[in-house]
C-alpha positions in Angstrom: 58.8 62.3 95.7 62.6 62.9 95.5 64.6 60.2 93.6 67.4 60.2 96.5 70.8 58.5 95.9 71.4 55.2 96.2 74.8 54.5 98.3 76.0 51.1 98.4 78.3 49.5 100.9 80.3 46.8 99.4 81.2 44.0 102.0 78.8 41.5 102.6 76.2 43.5 100.6 77.2 44.3 97.3 79.6 41.3 97.4 78.9 38.1 99.8 83.1 38.4 101.2 84.6 41.1 103.2 88.1 42.3 101.0 89.8 43.2 103.7 89.7 39.2 105.1 90.2 38.2 101.9 93.4 40.1 101.0 95.0 39.3 104.3 94.3 35.7 103.7 96.6 35.9 100.7 99.0 37.7 101.9 99.7 35.7 104.8 99.4 32.9 102.3 102.1 34.1 100.5 104.1 35.8 103.0 103.4 34.0 106.7 106.2 36.6 108.1 104.4 39.5 107.5 101.5 39.0 110.4 104.5 40.7 112.2 103.9 43.7 110.3 100.4 44.0 111.0 100.3 45.5 114.3 102.8 48.6 112.7 100.7 48.9 109.8 97.2 49.2 112.2 99.1 51.3 114.6 99.2 54.0 111.4 95.2 53.3 110.9 93.0 50.6 109.5 93.2 52.7 106.0 97.3 52.0 106.4 97.0 48.6 106.6 94.6 47.8 103.7 96.8 50.0 101.7 99.7 47.8 102.7 97.4 44.9 101.7 96.4 46.4 98.6 100.5 46.7 97.6 100.8 42.8 97.9 97.7 41.3 96.5 95.4 42.1 93.6 91.8 41.0 93.6 90.2 39.3 90.9 86.8 41.2 90.8 85.6 38.8 88.2 85.7 35.7 90.7 83.8 37.8 93.7 80.9 36.5 94.6 78.2 39.1 94.1 74.8 39.6 95.8 72.1 38.9 93.2 69.4 40.5 95.0 71.7 43.7 96.0 72.6 44.1 92.0 68.9 43.9 91.0 67.8 46.4 93.3 70.5 48.9 92.2 69.6 48.2 88.7 65.8 48.7 89.5 66.9 52.1 91.1 69.1 53.2 88.6 66.4 52.6 86.3 64.3 54.7 87.8 66.8 57.6 87.9 68.3 57.0 90.8 72.5 58.4 91.3 74.0 54.8 92.6 77.5 55.6 94.5 79.4 52.5 96.0 81.0 53.7 99.3 82.6 51.3 101.0 85.5 51.0 104.0 87.4 48.6 101.4 90.5 50.3 99.8 90.0 52.5 96.9 91.8 50.7 94.6 89.9 47.1 95.0 86.7 49.5 95.1 87.4 51.3 91.8 88.2 47.8 90.3 85.0 46.6 91.2 82.7 49.4 90.4 84.5 49.2 86.7 83.7 45.6 86.4 80.1 45.9 87.1 79.6 49.4 85.3 76.4 50.2 87.4 78.1 53.3 89.4 78.3 56.9 89.2 80.8 57.6 91.8 83.1 55.7 94.2 84.0 57.1 98.0 86.0 54.7 99.4 88.9 54.3 101.7 92.8 55.3 101.2 95.7 54.7 103.3 94.9 58.0 105.3 91.1 57.8 105.8 89.2 54.4 106.9 85.5 55.3 105.3 83.5 53.4 107.9 80.7 53.5 110.4 80.4 57.4 111.9 83.5 58.5 108.6 81.0 57.2 106.2 78.2 59.1 107.6 79.7 62.2 107.9 81.5 62.2 104.6 77.8 61.1 102.9 76.5 64.0 105.1 78.7 66.5 103.7 78.0 65.4 99.8 74.0 64.7 100.3 72.9 66.1 103.5 71.2 64.8 106.6 68.7 62.8 105.3 69.5 63.0 101.7 70.4 59.6 100.7 69.3 55.8 100.5 72.1 53.5 102.1 71.9 49.8 101.7 74.5 48.1 104.2 74.5 45.2 106.4 76.2 45.6 109.3 76.0 46.9 113.0 78.5 49.6 112.2 76.3 50.9 109.7 74.1 52.2 112.0 75.1 55.6 111.8 75.1 55.7 108.3 71.8 54.2 108.0 70.5 57.2 111.0 72.1 59.7 108.8 70.0 58.6 105.5 66.3 58.9 104.2 66.0 55.0 103.8 67.6 52.5 105.7 68.3 49.4 103.1 69.5 45.8 104.7 71.3 43.5 102.9 72.3 40.3 104.5 71.5 41.0 107.8 70.8 39.4 110.9 68.2 39.8 113.7 70.1 41.8 115.4 70.3 44.5 112.7 67.0 44.4 112.2 66.1 44.7 116.0 68.3 47.7 116.3 67.0 49.4 113.1 63.2 49.5 113.9 63.6 52.7 114.8 64.3 53.7 111.7 62.5 53.6 107.7 63.5 50.3 106.7 63.4 48.4 103.8 65.3 44.4 104.0 66.4 43.0 100.9 67.8 39.6 102.7 68.3 38.3 105.9 71.2 35.5 106.9 69.7 32.3 107.3 
């Protein structure tokens, strides 16, 4: 049996929050006037918006609410020889900081100012790197559906019944559901 690489999403999968939300709140709390710049940043792309937020707020990765179920699953897969990759739509600065803190990832793929690694973009990059059906993917949201459809095994963490219903056509492992 082939040991597929395990690709792990960050927001609401590895951690129980969203870093775009957290960084936006922190930046606006510090400088509320910046809300006027959000539309201009977003016009340049979501990656550009995230890049602007990273320049204005540093997240303390030691204080993030990590998902123990996901982390334990990653550690099991790593013990069995799987390569483990953090692939996230969060900005690369935050992704590399989380990966360094946890020390369980072999590689990191993340958003930069020119490219938002989410949904179809993420699926395309993973297929390019590992091939169609050449990886297992753990995620949490309907925007992950293109990635799950390209994966060998769709692993669901912190998911709703809607996500479960929309992934029934795939080979699925459910780690946790939202209550």
